[in-house]
N, C-alpha and C positions, 0 to 999 in steps of 0.2 A: 396825285400822289400827294401824302401826308406832308405838311409843312414842317420842317423841323431844324433846329440850332443847336449850340453847343455840343456837348461832348455826352458819354455816359456816366453814372447810370441815367435811365431813362425815365422822364418825364412826361407822360401822355395827355392831354386835356381835349375831353369830350364836348363838344359844343356846337350851337348850332346860331351862334352869333356873326359868323363871318370870321374868315381866317385873320385878317388885317386886327379888327376890334378884340378878338381873342389874342391876338400874340402881343399886340399893346397894353391891355388892360390887365393882362392875367398871366400870360407865358412869361413874358420879360422881367415883368414885377417880383414874379417868384424866385426867378432863377437868381436874378440880382439879389435878393435877402436871403438866398440859401446859405445854410449854416456851413461852416468848412470851408475847405479850399476844394474839394472835388463838387464841381460843378456838374449837374445833371445834361443828360441830352434832352431837349425838348422837341414835342412834337406836338401838331393838330389834328383830331382824326374822328370821323363821325360814330354815331353809334352802331351801325352795322358792319365798320369797318373793323371795331375792338371788338365785336360779338365773333368776326369770323374768326380772327386772329385766338380769341382766347377759347374755342370751344372745341378743337384738335385738343387744346393741351390737356393734360390730367396730371399735376405734379406729383401726385402718388403712384403713378406708375415708375416702375425702376427704370431710371437712365433717361426721365423725363421730368421737367418743372414747368412753370408757367414763363411768361416772356421775361428774360433774364432783370434782374435790378429794376424791374419798372415799379411804378407807384402813378396811380392814375387821379385825375380832378375832373370829376364831371359838372358841369355847370346845367344847372335848370332853369331855364327861362321860360318856357309855357307849359300850360297843363297839357297840352295836345302831345307833349313828350313821354307823358306816364307808362304806355306800351311798351316804346321802347326802352324806357328808364327800367322798366321791370326786368325786361331781357336781359339787359344789359347788367341788373345786379346781381342776376340767376349765373350770369357767365362768369362774374368777379367771382361768387362763390365759389363756383364750382372749380377755377383754375388757381383758389386762393391767393388772388390778386391784392395788394392793399389798394384803398380807394378813399377817397374824399367827396362827400355830395356838397355841393356851393349850391343853395335855393334861396329865391326871395321869399322875404318874409309872409308876402301874401301867397305866395304857391303852397306854401306849407301847412295851412290851412287847407288846400284843397285835396292835395295827394298825400295820398295815406304812405308816411315812409317808415312805421313801425318792422316792416320786415327789413329795413336797411340795417339797423341795428344787429339785428339777430345776424346777420349776413358776416357781420363784422367791417363794416363800412361806415366810417364817420360822417356825422352829418353838420354841417356847419351853416352860420349865416351868411347871408350875400354880402355884407359889410364887414365880413372879419378880413382884417389888415393883413395884406403880402408877407410880412415878416411873421405872422402868428401862424398863416396859411402853410410858410414853407418849412418852419418848425416843426409842424404836425407831418408833413409829408414826408419830411427827413427822417422824424423817429421810425414811422411806419415804416420806410425804405431798410433802417438800418435793423429793424426787428424781423424781416422777411425770409432771410437768410436760416435762421432758427425754424421760422415756423416750416419751410419746407424740408428741414431736415425731419421736424417732428411728422409732417405729414406723409413724407416717404417711409419714414420706421412705422407710423400706423398703417401705412398701406401693405407694406412688407409683412405686418404682422397678421393683417385680414389676409392677405395671400396664404399665407402659410397656415392660416386657421382654414382656411377652403380647402387647402391642400389634406389638412389631415380630417377635415370633417369628411371628405371624399374616401378618404382611406378608411375611416371606422366606418361607412356606409358600406363599402366594399367588404368590408369584415363580418357588418352586419348581415348581409346576404350571404357570405361563405356559411357563417355558423348557422343559417337559418335553412341551407342546404344540407349541413353537415348533419343538422336535427333528422330532418326528413329522412336522408340514408339512414341512420341510425336507428330510425323509427323502424323503416323499413326491411333491415337486416337482423335488427336485435330485439326489439320490442314488439310481441306480437298480441294478438287478442287471446284470451287463455278459454281454450276450448270446453266444448261442454261435457260436461261428464256424468252419465246418470249415476244419481244420488252421491255426488260430492261436491259441495260447494266450494267455490274458490274466491275470495275476495281480494284486489289489487289496489293498492297504493302506491301512486309512481308520480313523483315531483322533482323533476331535476332543478336545481339550484341555479344552473344557466341553460343557455341553448342547447347543450348534450349532457349527459349524463355518464357520470362515472360507475353508477350502478347498473345493473342487466336482471332481469325477471327472465324465465324460461318455464313455462307450464306443456309438459306433452303426454301425449297418451302412445304409451309404449305397447298397449296390446290391450284388450277386451276388459282384462282385469288390474291392471297396472298403471300409474299415472305419474310420472317423474317431476317433481317442483325443483327449481336450481333459483338459488339467489347468489349473486355477487357483488362485490364491491371494490372496484380497481382503486388504490391507494392514489390521491390526490383528486383534483378537478378539472374540467374544462376539456379541451380537444382530447392531451395526451390521453387522461383516463378512458374518454369514450373510445379512443381508437383501440385501447386495451380490451376494451368490452366486447369488441368486433373479432378479436381473435379468442376471446375465452370463448366466445357464444359458438364458434365452430370446432374447437378443441375437446369439449365435453362429449365422452363416449358414453352413451347410453344403451345401446345393443349392437352384441357384436354378432355378425349372420344377418342374413337376410331371411325375407319370409317368414314363413310359420316356424322353420326352425332356428331361429335368433336368440342369442339368451342374453336377458337384460343384467346389465353389469352392475354389481353391488357399487351401493353410493361410495363408500369407502373405495374400493379398485377404483370407481369412476376417477376420484380427487387424487389418489396416487398418479394414474395416469396421466391425468390433465398438469397434475404439478410436475411431472417431469417432461411435459409437452412446453411447458412455460418456462419451465428454466431452461433447456435448449434451445430456444429461440434466437435467432442470431442480436445483436444490437447490447449497449449498455444493459446490465442487469441490477439497475434501480427502481423497476419497475414492479410493484406487488398488487396482492389482492386477498381479500377475504371472502369466503364461499361458505354457502351449506346445502346440502343436495339431499332428497329425500325420494324414495320411491312408495308409495302409496299402495296397498293390496284393496280394492275397493271392497271384496268379500267379505274382509275380515276386519275392515277400517283400520288396518295398523300400518304403519309408517317406518322404515328404516331409514334413519338419519346418520349424516356423516359432515363434521363442519372441517374448516379450515382457517382457524382464529378468527372464527366471525364471532358476532354477539349470540348469548347462546338463544334459541328457538325456547317460544314460550306452549307450554300445555296446560291450556285453560279448563277445567271442570266445574261446574255447577256445586254451589254450597261450598267450595275452598275458599278461604280465606285469601291465598296467594295464587298465581300460577307457578307452576312448576317450571324449573328452567335446564333446558337440556345444553349442557355445556359442550363446545366443541372443543375437540380432546388434539385434533392436528393444528400444525404451524400453518404461516401463511401461504399462499400460493408463490411460489416463484423465487424460494429462499433455501432451501434443502432440496436438492433433487432426489436423494434417496428417501425423503421423509415418508411416515405413514401416517396412515390414518385410520381411527377407528369408527366404529359406527353402533348405533343403538336401534333397539326394535322398541317403538312407541304405540301403544295401543290408545287409537283415540274414541272406539266404539260409537254407540250410538249420540252420546252428549258431551265427548270432548272437541275440544278445536287445536288447531297447531298454529301459530304464528312467526313467521320468519319475517326478520325487518335488518335494516342495516343502521349502522351508527349514526346516521345523520339525525334518528330519533332525539339524542340525546340532547341537542341544541336546538330541538323541535320547539320544547316548551321550555322558555326560560323562567328564571325566577322573576317575574314582574318585582318584586320587593325588593328586590337586591340591585336596584338600580340600571341604566342603561349600560353604564362602564361594564356588566358583568352576561352581558347579552349571549356572550359565546360559552358560559360557563355551564359544565354538562351537569344535566339533573335528571331524575327518574320518576318525571312526572309522566312519562308515558307508558310506563308499564300499565297504569292504571287506565289509560285512555284504550290501549291497544286490550286490556282485557275486558273492558266492556265490548269493545267494537266486536271481539270473538264471542261475546254469551248472545251476539244477535246473530250468529251467521248460522244458524241453521235453517232458516226460511230463506229463498233467494229474494224475495219480494223485500222484506224487513233486512236483509243485508245490503242490499243495493241503498235503500233510504238512510241505512246505518253509515255506508260508505261517503256518500254525501254530504251528510251531518259533520263527519268526522274531516271532511277536506276543507269545510268552511270553518271549523273549528282551529284548522291549521294557519289558514288566511288571515285569523282575528290573533294571530300571536303577535307579541313583540319581536321585528325583524323579520317577519314574513316576507318582506317586500325583496329584501337583499337575503336570504336564507344562504347560509355559511357553508351547508351541507345538501349532497341530493339524499332524500327520502323516500324509500320503499319498502312496503311490507305487502306479505301475502299472507292471506288468513286462508285456513283450509278446515272443513268440518264436515260429519255426514248430514245429508239431507234429512229432515225430519218425515216426510212423507214416504221417503224410501227406504229409513232406515227401521221405521216399526213395522215393515212387510218384512224386510230381509234379513237385516242382522241383529241379533240379541243386544240388547242393552249392555252397558258394562257395570260392573257392580260396584 
């Protein structure tokens, strides 16, 4: 049993000098010189005993602390104690227990004590008077409650951080799964259509996208092209795209007798379905829808509050803009939508895009504070891309260069909005044989 005298708080002396020598030469003189009226409880233990006491204690755990009101004096009398000394120093550090290491001057040159200071242990000479030693120990003991409180606060902060990190990891996994689900149900590969080249730029700003594109072959000679942009970002907007993708009417009837729904009518029916959905009516979307006749390379286009489509022809300084006459989807259930017929011919290209392009090319000269200010730099980029769309191989290379340029723009790592574009044009090989070139 450890030898004990006095009362709390506790003064623990770790020594191999023997109980009687340690008590008479160290423990009693230290207690006798102790400042103040509250005398500590004294005891003498070995290295192993104290290490075992300290090892289970983590003062940073809620509801736990190191041995209450304890200060430790370690008497180093031999170089043989070095392994036990390091083990004890580590236990003191882990339990945040205040300690003083008293060592002979000759041993101080043999034992590396640089780690003691790092661990918060005070190192004193063997000849230090008991009164001075008592003052140091008393000061450490008075400081300890504050250290215990700070340690517990740090531990609680670490536990909270781990909990938050765990929730964030869970959220990331769920968002990855949501993105995969959206890709399976919404984003599909563009079908091969003889004579018609279709290029796609699709860059979600986050895991999931509020943009939706759909290219579908309706029959032997007709292709539908749909692009929608749900107002907002993230999961709510992505969930809205799932609804839109299933609610757009393309063909009435089945088999060879099916009727292709004109774009204006399709948007009117989609809008009524949109407005009639249950839940709060604070979710809206813009859209543009076209049906392309591959025999004549004409496109019938209708829009719902969407940015104007671009009609690009060679030799023209600026692309033509096909304005959307209809309102946003989900606002007015009885809204009417207009449609326009556009002739692409052999050399024209049609470009649909979302408003994310307005902030995809910020004005670098305006400074980082204006990174989200809309610009029209994208018009020239999309025009140049459309001009290279009449050959499939050239278009594929141009799409790759276009996406690389997007990655180099200021703020591209944290893009403020989703970016989607569809480029449609007649294929040059097929056009030369079948479709007369536009005048």
